[in-house]
gemmi code that builds the backbone of each chain (N, CA, C; Angstrom):
import gemmi

chains = {
    "A": [
        ("MET", (32.806, -6.977, 30.525), (34.031, -7.477, 29.881), (35.250, -7.202, 30.784)),
        ("THR", (35.355, -5.956, 31.176), (36.472, -5.569, 32.051), (36.381, -6.316, 33.380)),
        ("ASN", (35.169, -6.374, 33.940), (34.958, -7.054, 35.215), (35.366, -8.513, 35.139)),
        ("LYS", (35.011, -9.139, 34.029), (35.307, -10.551, 33.841), (36.831, -10.757, 33.827)),
        ("LEU", (37.513, -9.887, 33.122), (38.973, -9.981, 33.043), (39.603, -9.797, 34.423)),
        ("GLU", (39.077, -8.839, 35.152), (39.619, -8.548, 36.480), (39.457, -9.734, 37.414)),
        ("ALA", (38.290, -10.388, 37.313), (38.018, -11.528, 38.182), (38.910, -12.713, 37.837)),
        ("GLU", (39.219, -12.855, 36.568), (39.972, -14.028, 36.144), (41.479, -13.896, 36.277)),
        ("ARG", (41.935, -12.670, 36.372), (43.401, -12.540, 36.419), (43.941, -13.135, 37.715)),
        ("PRO", (45.094, -13.783, 37.643), (45.603, -14.416, 38.864), (45.917, -13.372, 39.938)),
        ("LEU", (45.430, -13.628, 41.144), (45.677, -12.712, 42.246), (46.696, -13.313, 43.204)),
        ("SER", (47.605, -12.463, 43.687), (48.552, -12.987, 44.665), (47.844, -13.075, 46.010)),
        ("PRO", (48.144, -14.100, 46.790), (47.452, -14.253, 48.070), (47.755, -13.089, 49.005)),
        ("HIS", (46.730, -12.627, 49.732), (46.929, -11.521, 50.668), (46.878, -12.035, 52.103)),
        ("LEU", (47.021, -11.085, 53.052), (47.139, -11.407, 54.479), (46.212, -12.506, 54.998)),
        ("GLN", (44.911, -12.396, 54.657), (43.938, -13.301, 55.261), (44.112, -14.764, 54.851)),
        ("ILE", (44.957, -14.997, 53.845), (45.156, -16.357, 53.374), (46.139, -17.112, 54.287)),
        ("TYR", (46.990, -16.376, 54.992), (48.026, -17.013, 55.799), (47.581, -17.273, 57.229)),
        ("ARG", (48.122, -18.324, 57.793), (47.955, -18.595, 59.222), (48.783, -17.534, 59.956)),
        ("PRO", (48.222, -16.935, 61.018), (49.002, -15.910, 61.724), (50.321, -16.490, 62.243)),
        ("MET", (51.396, -15.786, 61.960), (52.698, -16.254, 62.420), (53.351, -15.179, 63.283)),
        ("LEU", (54.260, -15.625, 64.150), (54.895, -14.704, 65.095), (55.578, -13.540, 64.382)),
        ("THR", (56.368, -13.867, 63.357), (57.132, -12.819, 62.669), (56.203, -11.804, 62.002)),
        ("MET", (55.074, -12.312, 61.522), (54.090, -11.445, 60.877), (53.447, -10.500, 61.902)),
        ("MET", (53.145, -11.082, 63.081), (52.582, -10.266, 64.165), (53.586, -9.207, 64.636)),
        ("MET", (54.868, -9.590, 64.622), (55.907, -8.646, 65.050), (55.991, -7.478, 64.083)),
        ("SER", (55.832, -7.785, 62.813), (55.864, -6.733, 61.793), (54.707, -5.766, 61.994)),
        ("ILE", (53.518, -6.329, 62.270), (52.333, -5.501, 62.512), (52.517, -4.678, 63.792)),
        ("ALA", (53.044, -5.350, 64.833), (53.263, -4.654, 66.102), (54.247, -3.497, 65.941)),
        ("HIS", (55.242, -3.692, 65.074), (56.233, -2.638, 64.848), (55.567, -1.395, 64.265)),
        ("ARG", (54.648, -1.619, 63.353), (53.901, -0.501, 62.743), (52.977, 0.164, 63.750)),
        ("ILE", (52.227, -0.667, 64.504), (51.266, -0.102, 65.451), (51.996, 0.692, 66.546)),
        ("THR", (53.092, 0.127, 67.085), (53.829, 0.855, 68.116), (54.396, 2.148, 67.533)),
        ("GLY", (54.868, 2.081, 66.282), (55.414, 3.274, 65.633), (54.367, 4.361, 65.506)),
        ("ALA", (53.177, 3.984, 65.052), (52.094, 4.958, 64.895), (51.668, 5.503, 66.264)),
        ("GLY", (51.593, 4.607, 67.258), (51.213, 5.028, 68.603), (52.206, 6.011, 69.193)),
        ("LEU", (53.486, 5.823, 68.869), (54.514, 6.699, 69.427), (54.385, 8.138, 68.921)),
        ("ALA", (53.669, 8.312, 67.807), (53.400, 9.675, 67.324), (52.597, 10.439, 68.374)),
        ("ILE", (51.637, 9.741, 69.010), (50.857, 10.359, 70.085), (51.761, 10.605, 71.293)),
        ("GLY", (52.656, 9.643, 71.548), (53.624, 9.795, 72.631), (54.494, 11.032, 72.437)),
        ("PHE", (54.886, 11.260, 71.189), (55.704, 12.428, 70.852), (54.916, 13.710, 71.145)),
        ("ALA", (53.636, 13.705, 70.807), (52.800, 14.880, 71.066), (52.726, 15.141, 72.578)),
        ("LEU", (52.659, 14.056, 73.380), (52.627, 14.214, 74.836), (53.944, 14.786, 75.351)),
        ("LEU", (55.064, 14.332, 74.759), (56.376, 14.853, 75.143), (56.438, 16.349, 74.842)),
        ("ALA", (55.930, 16.732, 73.654), (55.911, 18.146, 73.257), (55.074, 18.953, 74.253)),
        ("TRP", (53.930, 18.392, 74.627), (53.038, 19.053, 75.593), (53.771, 19.283, 76.918)),
        ("TRP", (54.486, 18.250, 77.371), (55.227, 18.327, 78.631), (56.309, 19.412, 78.553)),
        ("LEU", (57.083, 19.416, 77.456), (58.160, 20.397, 77.291), (57.610, 21.822, 77.225)),
        ("VAL", (56.518, 21.981, 76.471), (55.904, 23.310, 76.353), (55.417, 23.779, 77.730)),
        ("ALA", (54.834, 22.862, 78.500), (54.354, 23.205, 79.843), (55.503, 23.663, 80.736)),
        ("VAL", (56.647, 22.966, 80.650), (57.805, 23.379, 81.453), (58.212, 24.800, 81.057)),
        ("SER", (58.205, 25.070, 79.747), (58.642, 26.389, 79.273), (57.668, 27.491, 79.664)),
        ("MET", (56.401, 27.126, 79.933), (55.380, 28.155, 80.197), (55.215, 28.528, 81.667)),
        ("GLY", (55.805, 27.727, 82.541), (55.738, 28.116, 83.950), (55.127, 27.077, 84.861)),
        ("PRO", (55.293, 27.279, 86.190), (54.897, 26.277, 87.188), (53.423, 25.862, 87.136)),
        ("GLU", (52.517, 26.823, 86.842), (51.076, 26.483, 86.863), (50.752, 25.482, 85.748)),
        ("HIS", (51.302, 25.745, 84.551), (51.073, 24.841, 83.432), (51.704, 23.471, 83.687)),
        ("TYR", (52.887, 23.514, 84.282), (53.590, 22.271, 84.584), (52.791, 21.433, 85.576)),
        ("GLU", (52.238, 22.126, 86.564), (51.425, 21.460, 87.583), (50.243, 20.720, 86.942)),
        ("CYS", (49.615, 21.403, 85.982), (48.455, 20.849, 85.270), (48.830, 19.575, 84.511)),
        ("VAL", (49.965, 19.623, 83.788), (50.427, 18.451, 83.032), (50.798, 17.313, 83.976)),
        ("GLN", (51.477, 17.666, 85.067), (51.901, 16.656, 86.030), (50.699, 15.965, 86.675)),
        ("THR", (49.632, 16.724, 86.896), (48.419, 16.139, 87.469), (47.855, 15.090, 86.510)),
        ("PHE", (47.856, 15.440, 85.215), (47.370, 14.470, 84.223), (48.248, 13.216, 84.200)),
        ("PHE", (49.567, 13.400, 84.102), (50.470, 12.236, 84.028), (50.463, 11.428, 85.330)),
        ("GLY", (50.145, 12.090, 86.429), (50.125, 11.395, 87.705), (48.833, 10.625, 87.933)),
        ("SER", (47.780, 10.951, 87.167), (46.498, 10.270, 87.332), (46.604, 8.820, 86.848)),
        ("PHE", (45.566, 8.051, 87.144), (45.595, 6.643, 86.741), (45.707, 6.511, 85.218)),
        ("ILE", (44.873, 7.278, 84.510), (44.891, 7.223, 83.043), (46.253, 7.695, 82.505)),
        ("GLY", (46.760, 8.758, 83.104), (48.063, 9.283, 82.707), (49.163, 8.253, 82.856)),
        ("ARG", (49.167, 7.594, 84.015), (50.177, 6.565, 84.275), (50.024, 5.370, 83.342)),
        ("ALA", (48.769, 4.967, 83.118), (48.509, 3.848, 82.204), (49.014, 4.181, 80.801)),
        ("LEU", (48.746, 5.418, 80.356), (49.214, 5.855, 79.044), (50.741, 5.839, 78.981)),
        ("LEU", (51.372, 6.402, 80.013), (52.832, 6.455, 80.041), (53.437, 5.054, 80.052)),
        ("PHE", (52.783, 4.143, 80.790), (53.271, 2.763, 80.831), (53.194, 2.145, 79.434)),
        ("ALA", (52.054, 2.359, 78.766), (51.867, 1.835, 77.408), (52.892, 2.437, 76.447)),
        ("PHE", (53.147, 3.745, 76.595), (54.120, 4.380, 75.704), (55.543, 3.901, 75.992)),
        ("THR", (55.844, 3.642, 77.263), (57.167, 3.108, 77.595), (57.364, 1.773, 76.893)),
        ("TRP", (56.339, 0.925, 76.979), (56.451, -0.388, 76.334), (56.550, -0.235, 74.814)),
        ("ALA", (55.679, 0.603, 74.249), (55.682, 0.797, 72.790), (57.042, 1.302, 72.317)),
        ("LEU", (57.608, 2.226, 73.075), (58.910, 2.795, 72.718), (60.005, 1.730, 72.747)),
        ("ILE", (60.043, 0.955, 73.824), (61.091, -0.053, 73.951), (60.878, -1.165, 72.915)),
        ("HIS", (59.633, -1.552, 72.711), (59.338, -2.576, 71.710), (59.753, -2.114, 70.309)),
        ("HIS", (59.414, -0.877, 69.983), (59.750, -0.326, 68.674), (61.267, -0.176, 68.521)),
        ("MET", (61.928, 0.156, 69.628), (63.392, 0.311, 69.596), (64.083, -1.031, 69.388)),
        ("LEU", (63.665, -2.040, 70.153), (64.264, -3.368, 69.991), (63.944, -3.917, 68.599)),
        ("GLY", (62.702, -3.714, 68.159), (62.309, -4.137, 66.815), (63.134, -3.428, 65.749)),
        ("GLY", (63.428, -2.164, 66.012), (64.232, -1.376, 65.085), (65.667, -1.866, 65.018)),
        ("ILE", (66.222, -2.210, 66.181), (67.588, -2.742, 66.227), (67.655, -4.044, 65.425)),
        ("ARG", (66.606, -4.876, 65.566), (66.458, -6.114, 64.799), (66.498, -5.799, 63.294)),
        ("HIS", (65.798, -4.740, 62.887), (65.791, -4.344, 61.476), (67.171, -3.878, 61.021)),
        ("LEU", (67.863, -3.151, 61.908), (69.205, -2.661, 61.552), (70.164, -3.839, 61.361)),
        ("ILE", (70.002, -4.872, 62.192), (70.839, -6.071, 62.033), (70.514, -6.734, 60.698)),
        ("TRP", (69.228, -6.836, 60.386), (68.828, -7.427, 59.102), (69.366, -6.629, 57.918)),
        ("ASP", (69.452, -5.306, 58.083), (69.967, -4.454, 57.003), (71.401, -4.814, 56.623)),
        ("THR", (72.142, -5.399, 57.566), (73.518, -5.789, 57.254), (73.542, -7.132, 56.518)),
        ("GLY", (72.374, -7.753, 56.386), (72.294, -9.026, 55.663), (72.487, -10.241, 56.551)),
        ("THR", (72.600, -10.028, 57.868), (72.755, -11.165, 58.777), (71.465, -11.395, 59.581)),
        ("GLY", (71.365, -12.592, 60.142), (70.239, -12.916, 61.020), (68.923, -13.112, 60.290)),
        ("LEU", (68.993, -13.497, 59.037), (67.758, -13.641, 58.263), (67.256, -15.084, 58.160)),
        ("ASP", (67.964, -16.032, 58.782), (67.495, -17.419, 58.717), (66.338, -17.640, 59.679)),
        ("LYS", (65.568, -18.719, 59.399), (64.325, -18.999, 60.143), (64.500, -19.011, 61.663)),
        ("THR", (65.544, -19.695, 62.149), (65.734, -19.800, 63.594), (66.014, -18.433, 64.202)),
        ("THR", (66.907, -17.686, 63.572), (67.291, -16.384, 64.131), (66.124, -15.409, 64.173)),
        ("ILE", (65.290, -15.389, 63.134), (64.169, -14.427, 63.170), (63.187, -14.764, 64.292)),
        ("GLU", (63.041, -16.072, 64.579), (62.169, -16.469, 65.699), (62.792, -16.025, 67.030)),
        ("VAL", (64.114, -16.233, 67.141), (64.816, -15.823, 68.362), (64.704, -14.314, 68.547)),
        ("PHE", (64.899, -13.558, 67.471), (64.780, -12.097, 67.514), (63.376, -11.684, 67.964)),
        ("ALA", (62.369, -12.373, 67.431), (60.990, -12.038, 67.768), (60.750, -12.210, 69.265)),
        ("TRP", (61.153, -13.356, 69.805), (60.959, -13.611, 71.237), (61.797, -12.667, 72.092)),
        ("ALA", (63.027, -12.386, 71.620), (63.894, -11.459, 72.360), (63.251, -10.077, 72.439)),
        ("THR", (62.601, -9.669, 71.340), (61.945, -8.354, 71.317), (60.773, -8.329, 72.291)),
        ("ILE", (59.953, -9.391, 72.265), (58.778, -9.441, 73.145), (59.198, -9.464, 74.620)),
        ("ILE", (60.035, -10.456, 74.956), (60.428, -10.624, 76.358), (61.267, -9.428, 76.818)),
        ("GLY", (62.203, -9.020, 75.972), (63.064, -7.878, 76.308), (62.261, -6.614, 76.560)),
        ("SER", (61.252, -6.361, 75.705), (60.481, -5.121, 75.858), (59.677, -5.134, 77.153)),
        ("ILE", (59.128, -6.292, 77.500), (58.348, -6.375, 78.747), (59.263, -6.198, 79.964)),
        ("LEU", (60.382, -6.922, 79.966), (61.301, -6.842, 81.103), (61.847, -5.427, 81.289)),
        ("LEU", (62.270, -4.803, 80.183), (62.848, -3.458, 80.286), (61.809, -2.421, 80.724)),
        ("THR", (60.557, -2.594, 80.226), (59.488, -1.665, 80.626), (59.255, -1.757, 82.131)),
        ("VAL", (59.162, -2.988, 82.625), (58.947, -3.180, 84.064), (60.132, -2.600, 84.845)),
        ("LEU", (61.330, -2.850, 84.344), (62.537, -2.351, 85.012), (62.510, -0.817, 85.120)),
        ("VAL", (62.193, -0.156, 83.998), (62.132, 1.312, 83.987), (61.127, 1.812, 85.022)),
        ("TRP", (59.966, 1.143, 85.108), (58.926, 1.596, 86.048), (59.271, 1.294, 87.493)),
        ("VAL", (59.964, 0.175, 87.708), (60.397, -0.137, 89.075), (61.389, 0.927, 89.539)),
        ("ILE", (62.331, 1.284, 88.665), (63.306, 2.333, 89.009), (62.579, 3.663, 89.249)),
        ("GLY", (61.582, 3.945, 88.391), (60.796, 5.180, 88.531), (60.091, 5.256, 89.867)),
        ("TYR", (59.428, 4.178, 90.275), (58.703, 4.166, 91.553), (59.686, 4.213, 92.730)),
        ("HIS", (60.815, 3.542, 92.546), (61.850, 3.558, 93.578), (62.328, 4.991, 93.806)),
        ("GLN", (62.512, 5.702, 92.671), (62.938, 7.092, 92.673), (61.970, 7.970, 93.475)),
        ("MET", (60.666, 7.639, 93.339), (59.636, 8.401, 94.028), (59.559, 8.074, 95.499)),
        ("GLY", (60.271, 7.011, 95.883), (60.270, 6.619, 97.287), (59.223, 5.567, 97.602)),
        ("GLY", (58.422, 5.229, 96.589), (57.413, 4.186, 96.776), (57.988, 2.829, 96.448)),
        ("LEU", (57.208, 1.814, 96.527), (57.528, 0.420, 96.179), (58.617, -0.214, 97.033)),
    ],
    "B": [
        ("MET", (70.563, -3.693, 27.340), (70.402, -3.947, 28.776), (70.898, -2.743, 29.591)),
        ("ALA", (70.125, -2.399, 30.616), (70.499, -1.255, 31.443), (71.689, -1.603, 32.331)),
        ("THR", (72.698, -0.781, 32.293), (73.844, -0.995, 33.180), (73.501, -0.391, 34.532)),
        ("PRO", (74.188, -0.833, 35.603), (73.910, -0.269, 36.923), (74.032, 1.258, 36.913)),
        ("LEU", (75.014, 1.777, 36.181), (75.212, 3.224, 36.135), (73.990, 3.913, 35.545)),
        ("LYS", (73.519, 3.328, 34.430), (72.373, 3.923, 33.759), (71.147, 3.904, 34.678)),
        ("ARG", (71.027, 2.805, 35.421), (69.865, 2.675, 36.291), (69.932, 3.664, 37.446)),
        ("ILE", (71.108, 3.862, 37.969), (71.227, 4.720, 39.156), (71.088, 6.194, 38.791)),
        ("ARG", (71.395, 6.546, 37.534), (71.301, 7.959, 37.124), (69.883, 8.481, 37.236)),
        ("GLY", (68.917, 7.625, 36.930), (67.508, 8.053, 37.022), (67.024, 8.113, 38.455)),
        ("LEU", (67.738, 7.429, 39.363), (67.378, 7.313, 40.784), (65.947, 6.833, 41.008)),
        ("GLY", (65.486, 5.942, 40.167), (64.186, 5.295, 40.369), (63.008, 6.178, 40.029)),
        ("ALA", (61.814, 5.620, 40.252), (60.583, 6.290, 39.845), (60.360, 7.610, 40.585)),
        ("ALA", (60.809, 7.664, 41.835), (60.565, 8.875, 42.619), (61.706, 9.890, 42.449)),
        ("HIS", (62.773, 9.484, 41.751), (63.926, 10.338, 41.459), (64.729, 10.782, 42.672)),
        ("HIS", (64.517, 10.137, 43.814), (65.483, 10.411, 44.875), (66.046, 9.126, 45.479)),
        ("GLY", (66.054, 8.086, 44.660), (66.753, 6.853, 45.016), (66.436, 6.310, 46.391)),
        ("THR", (67.471, 5.977, 47.156), (67.269, 5.357, 48.469), (67.361, 6.389, 49.597)),
        ("GLU", (67.194, 7.645, 49.261), (67.355, 8.715, 50.248), (66.464, 8.536, 51.485)),
        ("THR", (65.177, 8.251, 51.257), (64.250, 8.096, 52.381), (64.621, 6.889, 53.231)),
        ("PHE", (64.942, 5.781, 52.556), (65.366, 4.565, 53.263), (66.561, 4.890, 54.158)),
        ("TRP", (67.536, 5.557, 53.567), (68.766, 5.867, 54.304), (68.490, 6.812, 55.477)),
        ("ARG", (67.673, 7.840, 55.236), (67.349, 8.802, 56.288), (66.622, 8.128, 57.451)),
        ("GLN", (65.759, 7.164, 57.125), (65.049, 6.442, 58.181), (66.032, 5.640, 59.036)),
        ("ARG", (67.006, 4.993, 58.397), (68.024, 4.221, 59.138), (68.917, 5.134, 59.952)),
        ("LEU", (69.309, 6.252, 59.358), (70.188, 7.202, 60.042), (69.526, 7.729, 61.311)),
        ("THR", (68.251, 8.137, 61.193), (67.540, 8.650, 62.360), (67.251, 7.528, 63.359)),
        ("ALA", (67.053, 6.310, 62.857), (66.828, 5.165, 63.757), (68.047, 4.955, 64.646)),
        ("VAL", (69.238, 4.979, 64.023), (70.481, 4.786, 64.777), (70.650, 5.913, 65.797)),
        ("ALA", (70.361, 7.134, 65.397), (70.485, 8.276, 66.309), (69.469, 8.177, 67.441)),
        ("ASN", (68.268, 7.696, 67.126), (67.201, 7.634, 68.121), (67.520, 6.686, 69.283)),
        ("VAL", (68.271, 5.610, 69.012), (68.530, 4.625, 70.083), (69.201, 5.273, 71.295)),
        ("PRO", (70.408, 5.868, 71.165), (71.009, 6.486, 72.367), (70.206, 7.685, 72.869)),
        ("LEU", (69.601, 8.450, 71.957), (68.868, 9.654, 72.373), (67.626, 9.301, 73.187)),
        ("LEU", (66.954, 8.203, 72.834), (65.758, 7.815, 73.585), (66.121, 7.146, 74.905)),
        ("ILE", (67.262, 6.446, 74.924), (67.730, 5.908, 76.205), (68.008, 7.081, 77.148)),
        ("PHE", (68.608, 8.136, 76.588), (68.851, 9.357, 77.364), (67.528, 9.951, 77.873)),
        ("LEU", (66.509, 10.005, 77.003), (65.213, 10.566, 77.407), (64.593, 9.761, 78.546)),
        ("ILE", (64.621, 8.423, 78.395), (64.062, 7.573, 79.440), (64.798, 7.817, 80.757)),
        ("TRP", (66.138, 7.873, 80.667), (66.931, 8.130, 81.859), (66.546, 9.481, 82.470)),
        ("PHE", (66.420, 10.491, 81.613), (66.102, 11.836, 82.096), (64.751, 11.869, 82.809)),
        ("VAL", (63.749, 11.270, 82.169), (62.395, 11.282, 82.753), (62.380, 10.504, 84.069)),
        ("VAL", (62.968, 9.302, 84.047), (62.952, 8.463, 85.253), (63.698, 9.139, 86.402)),
        ("SER", (64.826, 9.776, 86.104), (65.601, 10.366, 87.198), (64.969, 11.669, 87.709)),
        ("HIS", (63.933, 12.160, 87.008), (63.261, 13.367, 87.500), (61.843, 13.113, 87.987)),
        ("VAL", (61.513, 11.825, 88.174), (60.189, 11.502, 88.710), (60.080, 12.123, 90.106)),
        ("GLY", (59.017, 12.886, 90.294), (58.783, 13.486, 91.616), (59.628, 14.714, 91.906)),
        ("ALA", (60.437, 15.156, 90.916), (61.272, 16.337, 91.146), (60.423, 17.606, 91.045)),
        ("SER", (60.913, 18.675, 91.676), (60.167, 19.940, 91.666), (60.258, 20.610, 90.298)),
        ("TYR", (59.367, 21.569, 90.061), (59.362, 22.298, 88.791), (60.709, 22.980, 88.550)),
        ("ASP", (61.221, 23.650, 89.551), (62.487, 24.372, 89.401), (63.639, 23.452, 89.035)),
        ("LYS", (63.631, 22.279, 89.670), (64.695, 21.300, 89.414), (64.633, 20.825, 87.956)),
        ("VAL", (63.413, 20.470, 87.496), (63.231, 19.986, 86.120), (63.654, 21.058, 85.121)),
        ("ARG", (63.221, 22.290, 85.361), (63.540, 23.392, 84.457), (65.046, 23.647, 84.413)),
        ("GLU", (65.661, 23.612, 85.575), (67.100, 23.844, 85.662), (67.875, 22.766, 84.888)),
        ("CYS", (67.443, 21.515, 85.034), (68.124, 20.412, 84.343), (67.933, 20.506, 82.832)),
        ("LEU", (66.720, 20.913, 82.393), (66.471, 21.041, 80.952), (67.262, 22.207, 80.356)),
        ("ALA", (67.616, 23.177, 81.210), (68.367, 24.335, 80.731), (69.859, 24.023, 80.587)),
        ("ASN", (70.299, 22.899, 81.165), (71.696, 22.477, 81.018), (72.007, 22.304, 79.533)),
        ("PRO", (73.095, 22.946, 79.052), (73.373, 22.904, 77.605), (73.487, 21.491, 77.024)),
        ("ILE", (74.076, 20.571, 77.767), (74.229, 19.200, 77.249), (72.857, 18.550, 77.104)),
        ("VAL", (72.042, 18.708, 78.135), (70.686, 18.154, 78.095), (69.886, 18.792, 76.958)),
        ("ALA", (69.986, 20.125, 76.835), (69.229, 20.839, 75.804), (69.632, 20.383, 74.400)),
        ("VAL", (70.929, 20.234, 74.161), (71.401, 19.808, 72.836), (70.922, 18.389, 72.531)),
        ("LEU", (71.012, 17.501, 73.535), (70.545, 16.121, 73.319), (69.040, 16.101, 73.059)),
        ("MET", (68.289, 16.930, 73.792), (66.839, 17.008, 73.589), (66.517, 17.509, 72.188)),
        ("LEU", (67.218, 18.553, 71.744), (66.978, 19.093, 70.405), (67.303, 18.044, 69.339)),
        ("ALA", (68.413, 17.330, 69.541), (68.800, 16.280, 68.588), (67.722, 15.205, 68.534)),
        ("LEU", (67.233, 14.820, 69.730), (66.183, 13.811, 69.802), (64.922, 14.288, 69.092)),
        ("ILE", (64.502, 15.516, 69.382), (63.269, 16.052, 68.793), (63.344, 16.027, 67.268)),
        ("TRP", (64.464, 16.500, 66.719), (64.574, 16.570, 65.261), (64.724, 15.197, 64.638)),
        ("SER", (65.550, 14.374, 65.239), (65.732, 13.018, 64.701), (64.419, 12.238, 64.746)),
        ("ALA", (63.721, 12.334, 65.883), (62.458, 11.599, 66.037), (61.378, 12.148, 65.105)),
        ("ALA", (61.343, 13.483, 64.920), (60.319, 14.072, 64.048), (60.509, 13.607, 62.599)),
        ("ILE", (61.762, 13.573, 62.153), (62.048, 13.121, 60.782), (61.688, 11.645, 60.635)),
        ("HIS", (62.108, 10.845, 61.629), (61.832, 9.407, 61.630), (60.320, 9.142, 61.633)),
        ("MET", (59.606, 9.906, 62.469), (58.159, 9.743, 62.581), (57.472, 10.089, 61.257)),
        ("ARG", (57.916, 11.182, 60.619), (57.311, 11.595, 59.352), (57.473, 10.494, 58.303)),
        ("ILE", (58.655, 9.922, 58.215), (58.882, 8.865, 57.224), (57.995, 7.658, 57.520)),
        ("GLY", (57.950, 7.252, 58.800), (57.182, 6.069, 59.186), (55.687, 6.236, 58.955)),
        ("LEU", (55.149, 7.395, 59.359), (53.708, 7.626, 59.189), (53.350, 7.717, 57.704)),
        ("ARG", (54.232, 8.323, 56.922), (53.992, 8.403, 55.469), (53.953, 7.006, 54.856)),
        ("GLU", (54.863, 6.147, 55.339), (54.931, 4.783, 54.809), (53.625, 4.037, 55.060)),
        ("ILE", (53.063, 4.231, 56.253), (51.795, 3.575, 56.583), (50.692, 4.078, 55.644)),
        ("ILE", (50.628, 5.384, 55.448), (49.605, 5.956, 54.564), (49.785, 5.466, 53.126)),
        ("GLU", (51.034, 5.478, 52.668), (51.303, 5.027, 51.295), (50.855, 3.580, 51.092)),
        ("ASP", (50.926, 2.774, 52.164), (50.549, 1.362, 52.050), (49.039, 1.131, 52.100)),
        ("TYR", (48.328, 1.938, 52.891), (46.923, 1.605, 53.139), (45.908, 2.588, 52.567)),
        ("VAL", (46.325, 3.809, 52.281), (45.359, 4.784, 51.753), (45.552, 4.878, 50.240)),
        ("HIS", (44.497, 4.553, 49.501), (44.665, 4.480, 48.054), (43.851, 5.503, 47.281)),
        ("THR", (42.896, 6.168, 47.957), (42.135, 7.212, 47.259), (43.049, 8.428, 47.109)),
        ("LYS", (43.139, 8.945, 45.901), (44.131, 9.981, 45.621), (44.036, 11.190, 46.553)),
        ("MET", (42.820, 11.720, 46.670), (42.627, 12.928, 47.482), (42.948, 12.657, 48.949)),
        ("CYS", (42.407, 11.531, 49.432), (42.586, 11.145, 50.834), (44.073, 10.958, 51.139)),
        ("LYS", (44.768, 10.325, 50.198), (46.195, 10.053, 50.365), (46.992, 11.360, 50.409)),
        ("THR", (46.723, 12.244, 49.477), (47.447, 13.519, 49.429), (47.219, 14.318, 50.708)),
        ("VAL", (45.959, 14.375, 51.138), (45.630, 15.145, 52.341), (46.295, 14.537, 53.569)),
        ("SER", (46.248, 13.190, 53.706), (46.856, 12.596, 54.904), (48.381, 12.705, 54.885)),
        ("LEU", (48.983, 12.637, 53.696), (50.439, 12.813, 53.629), (50.833, 14.237, 54.036)),
        ("MET", (50.031, 15.204, 53.624), (50.283, 16.592, 54.033), (50.096, 16.739, 55.532)),
        ("ALA", (49.018, 16.125, 56.045), (48.715, 16.221, 57.477), (49.861, 15.665, 58.317)),
        ("VAL", (50.464, 14.569, 57.852), (51.583, 13.960, 58.582), (52.752, 14.932, 58.665)),
        ("THR", (53.066, 15.584, 57.571), (54.170, 16.550, 57.568), (53.857, 17.723, 58.493)),
        ("PHE", (52.605, 18.199, 58.440), (52.220, 19.312, 59.308), (52.318, 18.900, 60.777)),
        ("PHE", (51.877, 17.677, 61.080), (51.924, 17.183, 62.464), (53.371, 17.089, 62.951)),
        ("ALA", (54.239, 16.494, 62.125), (55.652, 16.344, 62.502), (56.288, 17.718, 62.716)),
        ("ALA", (55.972, 18.659, 61.840), (56.531, 20.011, 61.952), (56.019, 20.702, 63.212)),
        ("LEU", (54.723, 20.558, 63.481), (54.114, 21.208, 64.644), (54.717, 20.693, 65.947)),
        ("VAL", (54.758, 19.373, 66.077), (55.281, 18.763, 67.294), (56.769, 19.101, 67.450)),
        ("GLY", (57.506, 19.025, 66.344), (58.943, 19.310, 66.372), (59.225, 20.768, 66.712)),
        ("LEU", (58.504, 21.672, 66.087), (58.745, 23.098, 66.320), (58.326, 23.507, 67.726)),
        ("ALA", (57.177, 22.995, 68.191), (56.718, 23.337, 69.542), (57.740, 22.876, 70.580)),
        ("SER", (58.248, 21.648, 70.418), (59.240, 21.122, 71.356), (60.531, 21.930, 71.283)),
        ("THR", (60.921, 22.295, 70.063), (62.146, 23.075, 69.878), (62.031, 24.426, 70.572)),
        ("LEU", (60.904, 25.094, 70.345), (60.696, 26.407, 70.970), (60.732, 26.280, 72.493)),
        ("ALA", (60.096, 25.217, 73.009), (60.071, 25.004, 74.454), (61.491, 24.877, 75.010)),
        ("ILE", (62.321, 24.040, 74.362), (63.701, 23.853, 74.824), (64.475, 25.174, 74.752)),
        ("LEU", (64.284, 25.921, 73.670), (65.000, 27.196, 73.525), (64.566, 28.190, 74.598)),
        ("LYS", (63.239, 28.253, 74.851), (62.734, 29.158, 75.886), (63.327, 28.810, 77.251)),
        ("ILE", (63.347, 27.503, 77.527), (63.885, 27.052, 78.822), (65.374, 27.392, 78.907)),
        ("SER", (66.102, 27.174, 77.798), (67.544, 27.421, 77.774), (67.882, 28.895, 77.966)),
        ("PHE", (67.127, 29.756, 77.266), (67.429, 31.182, 77.329), (66.716, 31.860, 78.486)),
        ("GLY", (65.909, 31.077, 79.198), (65.282, 31.580, 80.419), (64.266, 32.686, 80.233)),
        ("SER", (63.506, 32.628, 79.135), (62.479, 33.661, 78.944), (61.088, 33.070, 79.114)),
    ],
}
model = gemmi.Model(1)
for chain_id, residues in chains.items():
    chain = gemmi.Chain(chain_id)
    for i, (resn, *xyz) in enumerate(residues, 1):
        res = gemmi.Residue()
        res.name, res.seqid = resn, gemmi.SeqId(i, " ")
        for name, pos in zip(("N", "CA", "C"), xyz):
            atom = gemmi.Atom()
            atom.name, atom.element = name, gemmi.Element(name[0])
            atom.pos, atom.b_iso = gemmi.Position(*pos), 0.0
            res.add_atom(atom)
        chain.add_residue(res)
    model.add_chain(chain)
structure = gemmi.Structure()
structure.add_model(model)
structure.setup_entities()
């Protein structure tokens, strides 16, 4: 009886019913980058603690961050951070009640994607330049 | 009919109104300049020696900005991770445990970073 009622009650459509859209993907990306940055924060804490503990510990952390995997992780976190930041600024603009029309949200979405990639590359180019490479 | 005053007195089902929403926005605004500062700090110290990095982190302005970043980001992270759990975890026990775990994680990461900055600042 209960099961029958549950099956018959009108259900609101969920995610899988919709065609994937850019704005929807941006919303998901904002969450994923946010969750990923929690790991990034733990790495920052690890780095700071290593500095506080002395040169040997710092050397160990630097070896990890300097490795291929370390660099790949840092690159991913740089992008996630910038993407989440630009996405967040977009949300702050929306909080004021502006920029909510269809065209603007699409423009914001593309600006976040392109902006995050360009800024990430820029940060890394400056970083490598700083090291004397590139 | 409920008047706006009457509605706001109860502060909603959770009894703290829009506090979490507001705190998330407040920390978001603070995080923007603080994280730009962090990126600048990390990039400008690529390849620097241990002594140089430690000396720069001990600078009071750098230390205060780092502490502000750590606390603002930890609060922001706790709210965001809780929101994800509240949306996707529906088993009561699992939800309670993961919400607690998020707070413990935010506190651990925040406190460890804070202690590190203080140790570096006071040179012990």
